[in-house]
N, C-alpha and C positions, 0 to 999 in steps of 0.2 A: 337657698336653697337646695328647697325644695323642687325648685323647677331642676336641679343640678344633678340631683337624687332620683328624680321619676327617668329623666335621662339615659342616664346610666342602667339605671333596673330593665329599659325597654334593653338598650344597646343587649343586657346578655339575656331579656328571654328571647331575642334575637338567636344568640346564638346555641343557646338551648333549644330551642325551636331546626336551626339545621342541624346541630347535631343529632337530633332525634329522627330527624328530616333521613339525612347523608351519612348517619355518622356510621355506619357499615363500610361504605363507599368510602370514607376518609380511611380507615383504619386500613383498609386495603392495598389504597394507592398508596399508604408508607410504609406499609411492609412491602411490597414490588419497591419503591425507591431503594428501602435501607438493602434489601437483596441485592436490587442490578448496580447499587457503588461500590458491596462487596466483589458482587461476580466480576467488574469490570473493572474492578482492582485483578483478580488472579489471571481473570484473560490475560488483561494488558502483561503479566510480568514473563505467562507461559510463552506467549509471541513473541519478546524480546531475545526467550531462551533460545526459539525454533532460528529466530531472523540472525540471529548472534552465530550459529553452525551454516547458515545460505550464507553467507557474507560477512565481514569486515568494515565494511564501512559502517563507520557508528554516527552517521550521519540522517542514513536511509534506515538506521535500524528506531532509532529518535523521530525521524518525522511520522514512517509508519505505525510507531507505539501509540505515537501521542493523537496522530488522526484518528486509529479506533479509538481509544476511547473515548476523543469527545463524540464521535459519534455513536459507537455504544450509549457512552452516555443521553445526547439526546434521543436514543429511539428507549432509554429508561422511563425518561422523563413524562416523553411522550405519551406511554400505556399509561403511569399511575397518573400524569392529570386526568387522561381520559376516563378513566378510572375514578375517578373525584367525579365528574363529571363536569365536567368544563369542557367547552363546546375544543376540537380536536382540531379545524383548519386556523386556531388561532395560534393555539402552543404552538404546530409545526412551521409556522412560517417565523415567529418569534425564534425556531429553534433553530431552522434553515442560514438565519440572518445571520446568528450569535454562530452558529457552526463552522461555514464558510469563513465568517472573519477570522476566527479563529486558525482554523487552519492554513488559512494564506500566512497571518501573522510569521506563526511557526515555519511555514516552507522560506518566507521573503528574509526570515530574521534568526530563525535559527545558527546560522554558521557564524554569524555575528556574537552569539552571547556566547559569555564563558563556561564552558564546561570543565571536567573535571576529568585530568589525563589519565583516569586510571576506572576500569571497571568491575563490579563486582566477583571475588576470587580469585583477584591479582594479588600478588605479596608486593607489598609497596614501602619503602621509608617517607611517610609524610611530618610534618610535623614533630620531627624528633622519632619516631614509632615505627618500628620495624614489626609487621606483621602482614596478615591475610585481611583484605575489606570486606567485611561483611555484609555492606547495606552502606543504600544513600542515602540521602533527603535533600530538600532545599536548604538545612541548615546545618547539619551537620555529616559526617562520614564516621560510621563503626567502620573503628582495627579489632581484629583479635590477634594478641601477638602468642608469639611461639610459646610462652611458659603460661599463658593463660588467661591472661586480662586482656578484657576489654576495655576498650577505650575509643570515646567520644571525641570528634579533630571538628570545631567549623570550617563550614566550607573557608570562608575569608581566609581562615590563615594558610590551610592548603594553599590556594587563590596567587598567595604571599609569597608565597615559599619555596622552597625548590624541591620534588618528590622524584623521587628516583622507583620508576615502576621496572621489579627485576621483571615482567612478563610479559612488555612490551611490545622483545623481539622474537623470533621462532626460538632462534639458537643465542646459546651465552659459551664465551672462553674458559676451559679451570683455569685455572693454576695449582701449579705446583711445586714449591721454591724446596729444595735439598741442599746443605751446606757440607761437604767432603771437607777433608782435611788435606793438605797437602800435597800429605804422602802416599794418598789415595793412586788409583789408575781412574782418568777422571775419564776418557771417551769409552773405559767401560759401565763406566757409571752413567753416561749418556748413554750406552744401546740400551742397557740393562729397560731404564725410564722412558725410551725411547719403542720399546719390544713390547711394554705392558702398557702404553698406550692404545697400540696398534691392536691390541689382541682385546681390547675389551670391548664388547659386543655394543655397549652402549653412546659409543666415541663411536664421534663422522668420521669418516676415509678421506673428504674435502671440507675445509682447505685440511692437509697430512699434518699428523699429529709431530713437532719439533720441540727438542729441548735445546737449549742455550747454556753455553757460560755464564754467565749474566755477571758478574763481578770477582775479584780478587780480596778479599778483604785479613783482617788484620790476626783470624785467629781460622779462615779457609774459601776456601772457593765454593762460590755458590750457582749451583746450577737451575736453572727454572725451565719445566718442560707446561707446555701450550699444546690446547687440545678442546675444541667443540662439542658442543654435543646441546640435544634436546633441553629446550626452558629448564619444564619438568623434573629432568632428571640429572640438573645441578649438580644440587647437594650432596646427592648420595654416591653422585660417582666420584666426587675429589673425594667423599672421605674415604669407599673402598681403593679411587687408587694413592690416595697418600700410606693407608696400610701395606698393601699390597708392595709399595718401594720399599717401605719398612722391614718387612718381613723375606723382601726379597734381596735387600742389602746385605742382612744376615747371611744370607746361604752364602752368598757371594763372596762375605769376608771383607765388603767396602764398611769402613765405621766411616757416620757420620759423624760430626765436629759440633762441641761445643766447646762456649767460652773459652778458656785458658792463655797463660802470659809463659811464658818459657824462660827465666831466671838463669843466666851464663853468669859464668864464681871461675875470675882467672886470680890463678897466685904468678903473683909479686915479685921481683928480686928484694932482698930483703936490703941491698946497697943505694933503692931508688927511691930519694927526698920529693914530693911531693911540692917542694917549694922549689924544685928548680934544679939545688943544692946533691952534689954527687956525697951519700956518708960515705969515709971509707972504708974498710971493709977491717 
């Protein structure tokens, strides 16, 4: 046991000698390594933002940003280990082998790896949650709902579920359905709705806005206005069109229908018997 304790003391003495001799260099190397890791994270983030403005190809953005992150980390490790007193030639060779192998694997297998069908900033419905994507990690996705809640959804649940990405396409169709009574002027109502869409500057000229007679239902005739807008402008445009239709119908005295049931009362002659026999007067 004395021999064992002696060997442990010798090890501690060696560590103490190393710290006393190279302690300053090791501390600087550790600081450089930590600072480099944070810098690599933020530089890669801004690189992704810049690439997303230049191209919409997600594979190119992912490959370039991941390659940059790996190369930057290699440079950081190289500087930190050199500061610590390790021979740079050995570290350089090892990092080059690992870095090139990682870049090659990413380039070859990136198209076959499962990816999330949205980006940060997209409005999505995933895992039964509707909101805007704030961040994604390897394990989960953070979504901010429109009533202020922050929801974390496991990525495995998203990949195995139906996801609606409302920002995947550049444009989106606006649907405004209005019901009017059978005694109202259908052609005039359709003309007004079409005019409101054409004069709305956020509505696309092509495809041309159109109004359909959708159905003749129990208490009304249902009209459907259809037009296209840029995706980010969808919600406000739809709300404004609904409001404009209501005000314009009021001005033109076109009444919007509401559920109702007409009951007709008939006076029957007293001489009629429901049993089928006529009652004498």
